[in-house]
C-alpha positions as CSV (number, residue, x, y, z in Angstrom):
1,M,65.4,95.4,126.1
2,G,65.2,92.9,123.1
3,K,67.7,92.2,120.5
4,K,68.2,94.8,117.8
5,K,67.2,93.5,114.4
6,I,69.7,94.4,111.7
7,V,69.0,93.8,108.0
8,F,71.9,93.0,105.7
9,L,70.8,93.9,102.2
10,E,72.8,92.2,99.5
11,E,72.2,91.5,95.8
12,G,73.7,88.1,96.2
13,R,75.0,87.6,92.6
14,G,77.9,85.5,93.8
15,I,80.8,85.5,96.2
16,G,83.5,88.1,96.2
17,G,85.4,89.8,98.9
18,A,82.4,91.7,100.3
19,E,80.3,88.6,100.6
20,T,83.1,86.6,102.2
21,V,83.6,89.3,104.8
22,L,79.9,89.5,105.4
23,M,79.9,85.8,106.4
24,G,82.7,86.4,108.8
25,L,80.9,89.3,110.3
26,L,77.7,87.2,110.7
27,R,79.7,84.6,112.6
28,Y,81.3,87.0,115.1
29,L,78.4,89.5,115.5
30,D,77.2,89.6,119.1
31,K,74.0,87.5,118.9
32,S,73.0,88.4,122.4
33,C,72.6,92.0,121.3
34,F,71.8,91.8,117.6
35,E,69.5,89.7,115.5
36,P,70.7,89.6,111.9
37,L,68.5,89.1,108.8
38,V,70.0,88.7,105.3
39,I,67.9,89.7,102.3
40,L,69.1,88.6,98.9
41,S,67.8,89.4,95.4
42,C,69.5,86.5,93.6
43,K,70.1,82.8,94.4
44,S,73.7,82.0,93.6
45,N,76.7,80.2,95.2
46,F,76.6,82.9,97.8
47,Y,73.1,81.9,98.9
48,T,74.2,78.2,99.1
49,V,77.4,78.9,101.0
50,L,75.7,81.3,103.4
51,R,73.1,78.7,104.3
52,E,75.8,76.1,104.8
53,E,78.2,78.3,106.8
54,S,75.6,80.3,108.8
55,P,72.6,77.9,109.3
56,G,71.4,80.0,112.3
57,I,71.2,83.2,110.3
58,R,67.8,83.9,108.8
59,T,68.1,84.4,105.1
60,V,65.2,85.7,102.9
61,F,65.1,85.6,99.1
62,L,63.2,88.5,97.5
63,K,63.4,87.7,93.9
64,T,63.8,90.7,91.6
65,P,65.6,91.2,88.3
66,S,69.3,91.9,88.3
67,F,70.8,95.3,87.4
68,M,72.4,96.0,84.1
69,S,76.1,96.7,84.0
70,T,76.9,100.5,83.6
71,S,79.8,99.7,81.3
72,W,81.0,97.3,78.7
73,E,84.5,95.9,78.7
74,V,86.3,95.8,75.4
75,G,89.7,94.2,76.0
76,N,91.1,96.1,78.9
77,R,89.0,99.2,78.1
78,R,85.6,100.0,79.6
79,I,83.0,102.1,77.7
80,P,79.8,103.5,79.2
81,N,76.6,101.6,78.7
82,P,73.9,104.3,78.2
83,F,71.0,101.8,78.3
84,A,71.9,100.9,81.9
85,V,70.5,104.1,83.4
86,F,67.1,103.8,81.8
87,Y,66.8,100.1,82.9
88,N,68.3,100.4,86.4
89,L,66.6,103.5,87.7
90,P,63.0,102.1,87.6
91,L,64.4,98.8,89.0
92,I,65.8,100.7,92.0
93,I,62.3,102.1,92.8
94,I,60.8,98.6,92.4
95,K,63.4,97.0,94.7
96,A,63.0,99.9,97.3
97,F,59.2,99.3,97.5
98,R,59.7,95.5,97.6
99,V,62.1,95.7,100.5
100,S,60.2,98.4,102.4
101,S,56.9,96.4,102.0
102,Y,58.6,93.3,103.4
103,L,60.3,95.0,106.3
104,N,57.4,97.3,107.3
105,G,56.1,96.6,110.8
106,K,58.9,94.1,111.7
107,G,60.7,96.4,114.2
108,I,63.9,96.7,112.2
109,F,66.7,98.6,114.0
110,T,68.8,99.4,111.0
111,I,69.2,98.5,107.3
112,Q,72.8,97.8,106.4
113,T,73.5,97.8,102.7
114,N,76.4,95.9,101.1
115,D,76.7,96.8,97.4
116,M,76.4,99.8,95.1
117,Y,72.8,99.5,94.1
118,A,71.6,98.2,97.5
119,H,72.9,101.4,99.0
120,I,70.4,103.3,96.9
121,Y,67.3,101.2,97.1
122,G,68.1,100.2,100.7
123,G,68.4,103.9,101.6
124,I,65.1,104.7,99.9
125,A,63.4,101.7,101.6
126,G,64.7,103.0,105.0
127,K,63.2,106.4,104.3
128,I,59.8,104.9,103.4
129,I,59.6,102.9,106.7
130,N,61.5,105.5,108.8
131,T,64.4,103.1,109.6
132,P,68.0,104.2,109.6
133,C,70.2,102.9,106.8
134,I,74.0,102.4,107.1
135,W,76.0,102.1,104.0
136,W,78.8,99.5,104.2
137,F,80.8,100.8,101.4
138,Q,83.3,98.4,99.8
139,D,83.7,99.8,96.3
140,I,85.6,102.6,94.5
141,P,83.0,103.7,91.9
142,S,84.2,103.5,88.3
143,K,84.3,106.7,86.4
144,F,81.7,105.2,84.1
145,F,79.2,104.6,86.8
146,L,75.9,106.3,85.9
147,L,77.5,107.7,82.7
148,G,80.4,109.4,84.6
149,L,78.1,111.2,87.0
150,G,78.2,108.3,89.6
151,R,80.5,110.0,92.1
152,F,78.4,113.2,92.1
153,F,75.2,111.3,92.6
154,L,76.9,109.1,95.2
155,N,77.8,112.1,97.3
156,F,74.4,113.7,96.8
157,L,72.6,110.5,97.9
158,G,75.1,110.1,100.7
159,L,73.8,113.3,102.2
160,L,70.2,112.2,101.9
161,L,69.9,108.5,102.5
162,P,72.3,106.9,105.0
163,Q,72.6,107.8,108.7
164,K,76.2,106.5,108.7
165,I,78.7,105.3,106.0
166,I,81.2,102.6,106.9
167,V,84.2,102.6,104.5
168,I,86.8,99.8,104.5
169,S,89.8,101.9,103.5
170,Q,91.1,105.4,103.0
171,A,91.1,104.6,99.3
172,V,87.3,104.1,99.5
173,K,86.8,107.2,101.7
174,S,88.5,109.3,98.9
175,S,85.4,108.6,96.8
176,F,83.3,110.8,99.1
177,S,83.2,114.6,99.6
178,P,84.6,116.1,102.8
179,L,81.0,117.2,103.4
180,L,80.2,113.6,104.4
181,N,83.1,113.2,106.9
182,T,80.8,113.4,109.9
183,K,78.9,110.4,108.6
184,I,81.9,108.3,107.6
185,S,83.6,105.7,109.9
186,L,86.6,103.8,108.7
187,V,86.5,100.1,109.7
188,T,89.1,97.9,108.0
189,L,88.0,94.4,107.1
190,G,88.8,91.2,108.9
191,I,89.0,87.6,107.9
192,D,87.5,84.5,109.6
193,P,90.4,82.3,110.8
194,E,88.2,79.2,110.5
195,R,88.0,79.8,106.7
196,L,91.8,79.6,106.6
197,E,92.2,76.4,108.6
198,S,94.2,73.9,106.5
199,T,92.9,70.4,106.0
200,G,96.5,69.2,105.7
201,K,95.8,68.0,102.1
202,E,97.8,70.8,100.4
203,G,100.5,68.2,99.4
204,K,98.0,66.0,97.6
205,L,96.4,69.1,96.1
206,K,99.7,70.3,94.7
207,K,100.3,66.9,93.0
208,K,96.7,66.8,91.7
209,M,97.3,70.1,90.0
210,G,100.5,68.7,88.4
211,F,103.0,70.5,90.5
212,S,106.1,68.7,92.0
213,D,107.5,69.1,95.5
214,S,110.4,71.1,94.0
215,D,108.3,73.6,92.1
216,I,108.0,77.1,93.3
217,I,104.5,78.4,92.9
218,V,103.7,82.1,92.2
219,G,99.9,82.7,92.1
220,M,96.9,85.0,92.1
221,A,93.7,84.6,94.0
222,S,91.3,87.2,92.6
223,R,88.1,87.1,90.7
224,L,88.6,87.0,87.0
225,V,87.9,90.5,85.8
226,P,90.4,92.6,83.6
227,W,91.1,95.2,86.2
228,K,92.5,92.7,88.6
229,G,95.6,92.5,86.4
230,H,95.8,88.9,85.5
231,E,97.3,89.8,82.1
232,I,100.0,91.9,83.8
233,F,100.7,88.9,86.0
234,L,101.1,86.5,83.0
235,E,103.3,88.9,81.1
236,S,105.5,89.4,84.1
237,V,106.0,85.7,85.0
238,S,106.6,84.8,81.4
239,L,109.8,86.9,81.7
240,L,111.0,84.6,84.5
241,S,110.0,81.3,83.1
242,K,113.1,80.4,81.1
243,R,115.5,81.4,83.8
244,N,113.6,79.5,86.6
245,T,112.7,76.1,85.2
246,N,111.0,75.0,88.5
247,L,108.7,78.1,88.5
248,K,105.0,77.4,88.1
249,F,101.9,79.6,88.2
250,L,98.5,79.2,89.8
251,I,95.4,81.4,89.1
252,V,92.5,80.9,91.5
253,G,89.2,82.7,90.8
254,G,85.9,82.5,89.0
255,T,84.1,84.8,86.5
256,T,81.0,85.4,88.7
257,F,81.3,89.2,88.4
258,G,83.2,89.3,85.1
259,R,82.8,88.0,81.6
260,A,82.4,84.2,81.0
261,N,85.0,84.3,78.2
262,Y,87.7,86.1,80.1
263,L,89.1,82.7,81.3
264,D,89.5,81.7,77.7
265,R,91.3,84.9,76.9
266,L,93.8,84.4,79.8
267,K,94.5,80.8,78.5
268,K,95.1,82.1,75.0
269,I,97.5,84.7,76.4
270,S,99.3,82.0,78.4
271,A,99.8,80.0,75.2
272,K,101.0,83.0,73.3
273,L,103.6,83.8,76.0
274,G,104.8,80.2,75.9
275,I,103.8,79.3,79.5
276,A,100.5,77.5,79.0
277,E,102.0,74.2,80.4
278,K,103.2,76.0,83.5
279,V,99.9,77.8,84.4
280,V,97.1,76.1,86.3
281,F,93.6,77.8,86.5
282,T,91.1,76.8,89.2
283,D,87.6,78.1,89.9
284,F,86.6,80.1,93.0
285,V,87.2,78.3,96.3
286,Y,85.4,79.6,99.4
287,K,87.6,77.7,101.9
288,V,90.8,78.8,100.3
289,A,93.4,77.7,102.9
290,D,94.7,74.7,101.1
291,M,94.9,76.5,97.8
292,L,96.8,79.4,99.3
293,S,99.1,77.0,101.1
294,V,100.2,75.7,97.6
295,I,101.3,79.2,96.6
296,D,104.7,80.4,97.7
297,I,104.4,84.0,96.5
298,L,101.0,85.7,96.0
299,V,100.7,88.5,93.5
300,H,97.9,91.1,93.7
301,A,98.1,93.0,90.4
302,S,95.1,95.4,90.2
303,I,95.5,98.0,87.5
304,R,93.0,100.4,89.1
305,P,92.6,101.5,92.7
306,E,91.8,98.5,94.9
307,P,89.1,99.1,97.6
308,F,90.8,96.6,99.9
309,G,92.3,93.3,98.7
310,L,91.1,90.5,100.8
311,D,93.4,88.0,99.1
312,I,96.3,90.1,100.4
313,V,95.3,89.7,104.0
314,E,94.4,86.0,103.6
315,A,97.9,85.3,102.2
316,M,99.5,87.4,105.0
317,F,97.5,85.4,107.6
318,L,99.1,82.2,106.3
319,G,102.6,83.7,106.3
320,K,102.9,84.0,102.6
321,V,104.9,86.6,100.7
322,V,102.7,89.2,99.0
323,V,103.6,91.4,96.1
324,A,100.9,93.9,95.5
325,S,100.1,96.7,93.0
326,D,100.6,100.1,94.7
327,T,97.2,101.5,94.0
328,G,94.4,102.0,96.4
329,A,94.2,100.1,99.7
330,P,97.2,97.7,99.4
331,R,99.5,100.6,100.5
332,E,97.4,100.9,103.7
333,I,97.8,97.1,104.4
334,I,101.4,96.5,103.5
335,D,104.5,98.2,104.9
336,D,106.7,98.1,101.8
337,D,109.7,95.7,102.1
338,K,108.7,94.9,105.7
339,D,105.7,92.6,105.5
340,G,105.2,92.6,101.7
341,I,106.3,94.4,98.6
342,L,104.5,97.0,96.5
343,F,105.1,97.6,92.8
344,K,104.1,100.2,90.3
345,P,100.7,99.3,88.8
346,A,100.7,97.7,85.4
347,D,104.5,97.7,85.3
348,T,105.3,94.1,84.1
349,V,109.1,94.6,84.2
350,A,109.0,96.0,87.8
351,L,106.9,93.1,88.9
352,A,109.2,90.6,87.2
353,E,112.3,92.1,88.8
354,I,110.7,92.0,92.3
355,L,109.7,88.4,91.9
356,Q,113.2,87.4,90.7
357,R,114.7,89.2,93.7
358,L,112.5,87.2,96.0
359,L,113.4,84.0,94.2
360,D,117.1,84.8,94.7
361,L,116.6,85.6,98.4
362,P,114.6,82.9,100.1
363,Q,115.5,84.2,103.6
364,K,113.9,87.5,102.7
365,C,110.7,85.6,101.8
366,I,110.7,84.0,105.2
367,E,111.2,87.3,107.0
368,L,108.4,89.0,104.9
369,G,106.0,86.1,105.5
370,E,106.6,86.0,109.3
371,N,106.1,89.8,109.6
372,A,103.0,89.6,107.4
373,K,101.5,86.8,109.6
374,I,102.0,88.8,112.8
375,K,100.4,91.9,111.3
376,A,97.4,90.0,109.9
377,K,96.6,88.2,113.1
378,E,96.9,91.5,115.1
379,K,94.9,93.8,112.8
380,F,92.8,91.9,110.3
381,T,90.5,89.4,112.1
382,A,86.8,89.1,111.7
383,E,86.4,89.2,115.5
384,R,88.1,92.6,115.6
385,F,86.1,93.8,112.6
386,A,82.8,92.7,114.2
387,K,83.5,94.6,117.4
388,D,84.4,97.8,115.4
389,F,81.3,97.3,113.3
390,E,79.1,97.0,116.4
391,K,80.6,100.3,117.8
392,V,79.5,102.1,114.7
393,I,76.0,100.7,115.0
394,K,75.8,101.8,118.7
395,M,77.2,105.2,117.8
396,S,74.4,105.6,115.2
397,E,71.9,104.7,117.9
398,V,73.1,107.5,120.1
399,K,72.9,110.0,117.3
400,S,69.5,108.9,116.0
C-alpha cells in the first residue's frame, strides 16, 4: 500500500500560531505513511519560511484573491462589515472549484483545512471530487462573523462538509453544537523544540535592544491585534514603572493579521502613559527562542476567548513565568498558581498586582517556571501532536 496523500489547505496570509503549528506538524508527520501537500492562496512570509524550514514538503501556490474581513475595528470595538458577505461568498465558490480542479485525479486521501474560509471551500472541493475533508479548527468565531450568523452556519456546514473536526481546545469545541460531538476530536497543539533552541546570543540581543543586565523584562509575544490585549498590558505595567525602576517591557509581534497602524497606536499609548522609553517593540520572529529568553515574565492578555495561546506554551517550554488572561484555552493549559498565574480578563489593576507580587517573590517565579517547563515538555510537543493527529486521520479512514 502506498503513502496516503494529505492536502493541507491554507490561505497563507502570514504566520500566526496556526501556521507555526502546521510547520511543526509537517516536520514530525510520519513520512513513511503520509505524503503531505500544502496548498496556499497567498505568497507571504509564511510561504518563504515554509520553503526554508520544510524543503522536502511539496508546496503549491494557487493564486486567488484574498477574502474581505467580516468586521471593521474601531478602537477596541468591532462592527460588522456587510459588504464582506457579498464579496466572500462568490469567492468561496471560485476557490472551491479551483482547488477541486487541481486535486481531481491525484489520488488524494484527505483534505485538511487550516483556517475559517478554507474549511468552507475545502469542504466543498472535497465533495466535488469525493474526497474526505477534515477541519483542523483553531479559531473561536467572532460574533460578527457572517453578520452574526457565523456560528449557526458553521454548525450547519459542520454537519454537511467535514468527515471529522479536530479542535485544539475545549474553548474551541464550545463553538460547536453537541450534534457534532461524534465528529469532533480534541487534539491539543504542540510546539517544535527545534524552534526553541537558543543560539546563545540572548545576552547580545538584550543589549542591542537597550536593556541592561540588571533589568527585569516583562513582555508579550502575540500578533498585534486589539483583542490580544496589548493596551491592557501597557496600562498595567505603567502602574509598576515608578516603583520598579529596573523594570522594562518588550512587545514582540507583527501586524500581519491586524491593522498596519495599530503599532503606532500602541507607541502613542506608551508615550501617554509615560513609559515610552521603557518599551521596546520588535517585529514577528519565527525562531523566537532568543527573544523569549530575554523576557523574565510573559503576559498573555487576550480580552476575548483565546483559542489556544501558543506563546503561553512556548514560554512555559523555556521555563518562563506566564501570567495569562483567564478566558478561553489558557485555563486549560495553566494550573493557576502552580505552573502559571491566571487573571481576570481586561483587569489592569489585577494584572499589575500579580506582576508586583511576582517581582517581590523571585523564588515563586523560579518554582512556577520549573513546573511550567516540566508540563510543556510532557504535554505540548509537536511530536506528540503529530501522533495524535495521525490517530484521528486513521480513525477517519476506518469510518469512511
